Every structure is written in C-alpha cells, then in structure tokens.
C-alpha positions in Angstrom: 8.6 24.1 -28.9 9.5 22.2 -25.4 7.5 19.3 -24.2 5.8 20.1 -21.3 6.2 18.5 -17.8 3.9 16.2 -16.1 2.9 19.1 -13.5 2.4 21.5 -16.7 -0.1 18.8 -18.4 -2.0 18.5 -15.0 -2.4 22.3 -14.4 -3.6 23.0 -18.2 -6.1 20.0 -17.7 -7.3 21.4 -14.5 -7.8 24.9 -16.0 -10.1 23.6 -19.1 -11.8 21.4 -16.8 -12.4 23.5 -13.9 -11.0 27.0 -14.3 -8.5 26.7 -11.7 -4.8 25.3 -11.0 -3.4 22.7 -8.5 -0.3 23.6 -6.8 2.1 20.5 -6.0 4.9 22.6 -3.9 3.5 21.1 -0.9 5.2 17.5 -2.0 8.4 18.7 -1.5 7.7 19.0 2.2 6.2 15.7 2.3 8.9 14.1 0.4 11.4 15.6 3.1 9.5 14.3 5.9 9.5 10.8 4.4 13.1 10.7 3.6 13.9 12.0 7.1 11.9 9.3 8.6 13.5 6.6 6.4 16.9 7.8 7.6 15.7 7.9 11.1 14.8 4.1 11.3 18.2 3.4 9.5 20.1 5.1 12.2 17.6 3.9 15.2 17.1 0.3 14.5 19.4 -2.7 14.2 17.4 -4.8 11.9 14.5 -2.9 10.0 12.8 -3.9 6.6 10.6 -2.1 4.2 7.4 -3.8 3.3 7.1 -3.8 -0.5 4.2 -5.2 -2.2 4.9 -3.6 -5.8 1.9 -1.3 -5.2 1.8 2.4 -5.6 2.3 3.4 -2.1 5.4 1.0 -1.6 6.7 2.5 -5.0 6.4 6.1 -3.8 8.2 5.1 -0.5 11.0 3.2 -2.3 11.6 6.4 -4.9 12.3 8.4 -1.2 14.4 5.6 -0.2 16.3 5.8 -3.4 16.6 9.6 -2.9 17.6 9.2 0.7 20.4 6.5 0.3 21.0 6.2 -3.5 20.2 3.3 -5.7 21.8 0.0 -4.7 22.5 1.6 -1.1 19.2 1.2 0.7 20.3 -0.1 4.0 17.4 -2.5 4.7 16.0 -5.5 2.9 12.6 -5.4 1.0 9.8 -7.9 2.3 6.8 -9.1 0.7 4.2 -11.3 2.5 2.6 -13.1 -0.4 -0.6 -14.7 -0.2 -0.4 -16.7 -3.2 -3.4 -15.1 -4.5 -1.5 -11.7 -5.7 -1.9 -10.4 -9.2 0.9 -11.8 -11.4 1.5 -8.4 -13.0 2.1 -6.8 -9.6 4.6 -9.7 -8.3 6.4 -9.5 -11.7 6.7 -5.8 -11.6 7.9 -6.2 -7.7 10.7 -8.5 -8.6 11.8 -6.2 -11.7 11.8 -3.0 -9.3 13.8 -4.8 -6.7 16.5 -6.1 -9.4 16.8 -2.5 -10.7 17.4 -1.0 -7.3 20.0 -3.7 -6.3 18.0 -4.4 -3.1 17.6 -7.7 -1.4 14.0 -9.0 -1.7 12.5 -11.4 1.1 9.2 -13.0 0.0 7.4 -15.0 2.6 4.3 -17.0 1.7 0.9 -17.4 3.4 0.7 -20.9 1.6 4.1 -21.8 3.7 2.3 -20.9 6.6 -0.7 -23.1 5.7 1.8 -26.2 5.3 3.3 -25.5 8.8 -0.3 -25.6 10.1 -0.2 -21.9 11.4 -2.7 -20.9 9.0 -5.9 -22.6 8.6 -8.8 -21.5 6.4 -12.3 -22.2 7.0 -13.2 -23.3 3.8 -10.9 -23.5 0.5 -12.6 -20.2 -0.8 -11.8 -17.9 1.9 -9.6 -15.0 1.4 -6.0 -15.2 2.5 -5.5 -11.3 3.1 -6.1 -11.4 6.8 -4.1 -14.5 7.3 -1.0 -12.5 6.1 -0.6 -11.2 9.7 0.4 -14.9 10.7 3.3 -15.2 8.3 4.1 -11.6 9.0 4.9 -12.4 12.6 6.8 -15.3 11.7 8.9 -13.4 9.3 9.7 -11.1 12.0 10.6 -13.8 14.4 12.7 -15.4 11.7 14.8 -12.3 10.8 14.4 -10.8 14.3 13.1 -7.5 12.7 12.7 -4.5 15.1 11.2 -2.1 12.6 9.0 -2.7 9.6 8.5 0.4 7.3 5.0 0.3 5.5 3.1 2.5 3.1 0.0 3.0 5.0 -1.8 6.5 4.9 -3.9 7.9 7.4 -6.6 8.7 4.7 -7.1 5.5 3.7 -9.2 4.0 6.7 -10.3 4.9 10.0 -8.0 2.6 12.2 -5.2 3.8 10.1 -5.9 7.5 10.9 -5.5 6.6 14.8 -2.1 5.5 14.2 1.1 6.9 15.2 4.1 7.1 12.4 6.2 5.1 14.7 3.6 2.5 15.9 4.9 0.5 18.6 3.9 -3.3 18.7 4.2 -5.6 21.9 6.1 -9.2 22.0 3.0 -10.7 20.6 3.1 -8.2 17.6 -0.3 -6.5 18.7 -1.2 -2.9 18.3 -2.8 -1.3 21.3 -4.6 2.0 20.2 -4.9 3.5 23.7 -1.4 2.6 24.3 0.3 4.8 21.7 3.3 7.0 22.4 3.2 11.0 21.8 5.0 12.3 18.8 5.6 15.8 19.5 7.9 17.9 17.2 8.8 15.0 15.2 10.7 13.2 18.2 10.1 10.0 18.1 10.3 7.3 21.1 12.0 4.3 19.7 12.5 2.3 22.8 11.8 -1.3 22.7 11.9 -4.2 25.0 13.2 -7.6 23.9 10.5 -8.9 21.5 8.7 -5.8 20.7 8.9 -4.0 17.4 7.7 -0.9 15.7 5.7 -0.6 12.4 6.7 2.9 10.7 4.7 4.7 8.3 6.6 7.5 6.4 3.8 8.5 4.2 1.2 8.7 6.9 0.6 12.1 6.1 0.3 11.7 2.5 -3.2 11.5 0.7 -4.3 9.4 -2.5 -4.0 12.5 -4.5 -0.7 13.5 -3.1 0.7 10.2 -4.2 -0.7 10.4 -7.5 0.8 14.0 -7.9 4.1 12.8 -7.1 4.0 9.9 -9.2 3.2 12.2 -12.0 6.2 14.5 -11.1 8.6 11.8 -10.6 7.4 9.8 -13.6 7.5 6.5 -11.4 6.6 3.6 -13.2 3.6 1.5 -12.0 2.0 -1.8 -12.6 -0.5 -1.5 -15.7 -3.4 -2.6 -13.7 -3.3 0.9 -12.1 -4.4 2.4 -15.4 -7.5 2.1 -17.4 -8.0 -1.5 -19.4 -11.0 -3.8 -20.5 -11.6 -6.3 -17.7 -14.7 -8.6 -17.4 -16.4 -8.1 -14.1 -19.4 -8.4 -11.9 -21.5 -6.1 -10.0 -21.8 -7.2 -6.5 -22.9 -5.2 -3.5 -21.9 -2.2 -4.9 -18.6 -3.0 -6.1 -17.1 -4.6 -9.4 -15.6 -7.7 -8.8 -13.1 -8.9 -11.4 -13.9 -12.3 -13.0 -11.0 -14.5 -12.3 -10.5 -18.4 -11.5 -10.4 -17.3 -7.6 -13.5 -14.8 -7.9 -15.7 -16.8 -10.5 -19.4 -15.4 -11.0 -22.2 -16.9 -8.8 -25.6 -18.2 -9.9 -27.7 -15.6 -11.5 -25.0 -13.0 -11.7 -24.1 -11.4 -15.3 -20.5 -10.9 -16.4 -19.9 -7.8 -18.2 -16.9 -5.9 -19.8 -16.1 -2.6 -18.4 -13.4 0.0 -18.7 -11.7 0.0 -15.4 -8.5 0.6 -13.1 -7.4 -0.6 -9.8 -7.2 2.1 -7.2 -5.2 -0.3 -5.0 -3.9 -3.7 -5.7 -4.0 -6.5 -3.1 -5.1 -10.0 -2.7 -7.4 -11.0 -5.9 -10.2 -12.4 -3.5 -10.8 -9.0 -2.1 -9.5 -6.3 -4.3 -11.9 -4.7 -6.6 -11.4 -2.1 -9.7 -13.3 0.8 -10.3 -14.9 2.1 -13.5 -12.4 4.6 -15.1 -11.2 5.8 -18.1 -7.9 7.3 -16.6 -5.0 6.0 -18.6 -2.3 8.4 -17.3 -1.1 9.6 -13.9 -2.4 13.2 -14.9 -5.9 11.7 -15.7 -6.0 10.0 -12.1 -4.9 13.1 -10.6 -8.0 14.9 -12.0 -10.3 11.9 -11.4 -8.8 11.7 -7.7 -10.2 15.5 -7.2 -13.6 14.3 -7.5 -13.8 11.1 -5.5 -15.9 10.9 -2.2 -14.8 7.6 -1.3 -11.3 6.2 0.0 -9.9 3.7 -2.2 -10.3 1.1 0.7 -13.8 2.1 0.9 -14.3 2.0 -2.7 -12.4 -1.1 -3.7 -11.7 -3.7 -0.8 -14.3 -6.4 0.0 -12.5 -7.3 3.2 -13.0 -3.9 4.8 -16.6 -4.3 4.2 -17.4 -7.0 6.7 -17.8 -4.3 9.7 -17.0 -0.9 10.7 -14.0 -2.3 13.0 -12.6 -4.8 10.5 -9.3 -3.0 10.0 -8.8 -2.1 13.7 -9.2 -5.9 14.6 -6.9 -7.0 11.9 -4.3 -4.4 13.0 -4.5 -5.4 16.6 -3.7 -9.2 15.6 -0.6 -7.9 14.0 -1.9 -6.8 10.5 0.1 -4.0 8.6 
C-alpha cells in the first residue's frame, strides 16, 4: 500500500473530525501570484532584498523564490534585522537554510545601532522589537536597497490589511496610509524618487491557514518551535509568557509547564506561545480552522499596547 500524501492525511483527518473535506486547489493560484511578484521585483528594481527571519512566512516566500529562480540563483540577498533577543533555534535555522540555498545572507543588529547611539532604550528591559525600524532604515541606507520583500499578510493585523502589495515609502522610510498607489489588474506603479523605496509583500493575500496548507503540501522544514513541545510559561494578561532570562516571572506569578507551540516567532521579549498539542503541519491545519484570533493578536505582547500600535510603527519604518 502506498503512503498517503500530506494533503490526503489532512483530508482524512477532517473527514473523521468534521465530516467534510478541505480543498487546497487555491494554493496554486496563490503560489503563482507570489512567484509573479517575486519576478516583478527582480525585473523592476536595481537593489532589492528579501527580508528573511527564519519564520514560517519568510520560509514560504523563500520556497516560492526557489521555484521562481532556482536554488542558488535567487537574484537578491536575504536580509535579517536581529534584535539580539531572537530565539536561537530560529537564527540557527535561518543560517542553515540560507546556506542550503546558496543565498547571500546579510544580518544587521539592533545592538550595533545601540552602540552607535541611534537606538536608546528607555530601560534595560524594554523590548527591542520596535527599534528594528531604526536598524532597518540604516541597512537600507548602507546598501541603498530600493525594494524590500517582506512576508507580511493582510489577515495578521488591521494596519497590514490596509497596505498595498507594493507599498511606497518616502525618503524618510515612512508609510503614508492615505497616499497609497492603486493596484488595478495587478499593475504595479514602481516609480521612485531618489531616496525612496518600496516594501513588497508577495503573500499579502495568503491567510495563516493557506500558509500551513502550503507548508504541508510542499513539505517545508520549519524550526521546531512551531510544533508542540513542553515549556515553562506564566499566564499574564491572557497570554502564555515563556519563562526565559529575558522574561522571568514577576513577584506573585506562578510558573507552570504546558504543552505549547509558537504560531509566530519573533523577539523573545514580546512573543508568546499558545497551548497546543499539534505536532505536525496536518495537525496545525486542523487546529487553525477553529481559531478566532489572529496569530499576532494571540501571541504578540507589543500589539496589545493600543489599537494603533502596528500602524504607528509602520509609519516609523517598521516592516
């Protein structure tokens, strides 16, 4: 008897659990659109780069880039802005994947910006996540990038839902929500004035479910943090905060060990796991069908400060 493919395993589980099937035929159209956009960037810009964190969305984008150009032939470097507080499992995986593809990897650190004095923390325990904007703008100036390809999706957060696929940034690196260019019939206006650049989001039209279906279909390897594992956590403000040197328990808080996984991986100081027993992409596809809160809403402490947190950061140059 032949082994079943990933989609067949998912379909079988859905039939058993819910009595219906889940189609993934739409993934071909999403993949085709993403490949088209990746090629359009290569054709339209002189110095593009692909933002690569080692997370699931950037790995999906990297898989599409591999299909668009071929392994070892991706025509732009990979860029990582490192806060210095990233999960080591993710940064190690980032390095491994870039080496496998023969891609150039550029890493710029928030810590270097702190040494230069361009980033100053209000207190030692402050999250460095928002300060990535400064380091990113410095990298843009250093390498004169005119297009930065990112893995943001419209379903993640309200501000990201407002953004175009080709998102214009002015000479200060700022995004103006009310001054966006129309994108009719996939015609992209890529004209730039000196000092300006674009942020390009090829998987804007994907959802978290699409991403996991694609990961299952393409058998994309991910950092183990994305799958269920035992971890010490603290329950704080409706979130499960991982217990680390950077996020220790406060007075009166109880540390418990839970089976969890990360829906998104970012700076340790603001990224939380969710309770889950999902150990495979198939399990996560089924689990994702039932979630009612976006991955950022369920896991990111920095997005809980106000309704406009993300939009303000994007105006300041954030991804």
